[in-house]
N, C-alpha and C positions, 0 to 999 in steps of 0.2 A: 365464473368459476372455471378452473382448469379442467381439461378433459380427464386427467388422471384422478382428480378429486371426485368427479362425477362417477368414474368407474369404481373407485373405492366405495363411495356411498351406495352404488348399485349392488356391489358385492356384499356389503354389510347388510343391506336389506334382504338380499337373496338368501343369506344364511341366518336371517332372523335376528341380526344385531341392530337394535334401535339406538342410534347415537344419542338420542335424548335421554335414554336410561343409563348410558355409560358415563361413569364419573371420569371421563378422559379429559386430559388437558388440551390446550391448543395443539394444533398439528405441528409436527417436527418435519421439516423438509430436508431430506438428505441431498447431497450433491450428485447422487446416482440417478440415472434416467431409466424409465421404463421404455419399452419399444415405441410407444406413442409419442415419446419426447417429453412427457411429463415427469416431474421429479417423484422419487419414492417419498410417500407421505406416511408417517407413522403417528399413531394416536396413543399417547401414554396415559395410563391410569395412575393417578397420584397415590391411590391407596392399594395398588397391586402388591402382591406378596411373592416371595420366592417359593414356588410350589415344591412339593416332594417329587421324587422321580415317578412314583405311581400316579400322581396327579397329572404330570406331563404326559405320560403314556395314555392315560384315560382321555385326556383332552385331545391329543393328537388322533387317537383312534376314532373319536366321535366327531372331529372336525373334518369336513368334506372338501377342504381346499384342494387336496390332491386329485380330486375327481374333475376339476375344471380342466378343459382341454388345453394342452400346451399349443401355442401358436407363435412362431418366431416373430411375427409382425405385431402381435397384440398382447400376448400373455406368456411371459417367460419366468425364469427363476426369481427375478427381482419382484415380480408381481406375487408369486406364490409366497415368498418370504414376507412381503408387506401384508398380505391378507392374513397369514397365520399370526404374525405379530399383532395386528389390530384385533383379531378375534380373541387371542389369548389375553391381551390387555383388557378387553371388554369383559372377559370372564374373571378378571381379577388376578391374573398371573403375570408377573414381571417377565418381559421377554426382550431379547435382543435381536436385531437384524444384522446379519453378518455379510460383509463384502469379502469375496475370496478372489485371489489372483493365483494363476498357475504359471509355473516356470517354463512349461513346454507349449504354451498356447497364449494367444493374446485375448482369449475370451475370459470374461469375468463370470463369477457365479455368486449366488446368494443362498443363504439358509438362515436358520434361526438358532438362538442360544437361550437356554434356560439355566439360571444359576439355582439349581435345586438345593433345598435346605438340608437334604440328607446325603447327596452324592456329588455335590459340586456342579460345575458347568457341564451341561449336556447339549450337544449340537444335533438339531433335527432338520432334515431336508424333506420337504413335501412336494418337490417339483413333480408334476404329473406327466402324462403321456400325450403325444400328438394323436393317438388313436381316437377316433370319433366317439367310441363307446368303450371307455376303459372299464374292464370288469374286475380288476384287482386294485388294491390300495398301493399307493406309491409312497407311503409314510416310511421314512428311514431315519436311522441314527448314523452320524458320521463322526469320525475321530480326526481332529485337525492337528496334524503334526507337520511342521515345516520340513520340506524335503521328502515327504512321504506321499504315496498315492492317495488321492481323494476317492475312496470307494464307499458309497452308501451301503449300509447293512439294513436289509428289510426288517420291519417289525413283524412281518408275517412270514410263514414258512415258504410260500410260493414265490417270493421275490428274490431275484438274483441281479446283481449289477456289476458293471465293469468300471474301471477307473475313469474319472473325468480328466485326470491330469495329475501332475506333481504339484503339491501345495507350495507356493512361493511365499505367500503372506495372507493374512486375514485381519480384518478390523471388525470389532463388535460395537454396534451402536445401541447402547442401553437407553 
């Protein structure tokens, strides 16, 4: 078993997701790598539905993925997006994993997409902090417009963010 698969299973167990109870299909391996060199692994739920915007907000606010400590060597945006994807699919919500490229930087980024049944596609970024004990939530909504700055907007009043760069392109993996 790959190291990234072990980490994914550990995180699923940590957050109370029992893969045996999840009607998820076989793993989907993306060509993107996590810091440990393992591929991004997504578990899709064949019976997942497109949630409403309120269901997305409620899910994200209750999901604790953003509280995992960011570590450039072991847990970065691709991991956050992978865990949120797998948690949402296990809850029955169809979710996309989004690969993002910036025109002013070689660094890639990742977030999630939900095709809500009432408001269309909504992009969520739950990338956490490198602070050892994060005391606020890092759940954000983002607007993906080619040529525009990527600036997460906090779901909570106490969150402020700066741009990560100018959006060059993005691909959603449903």
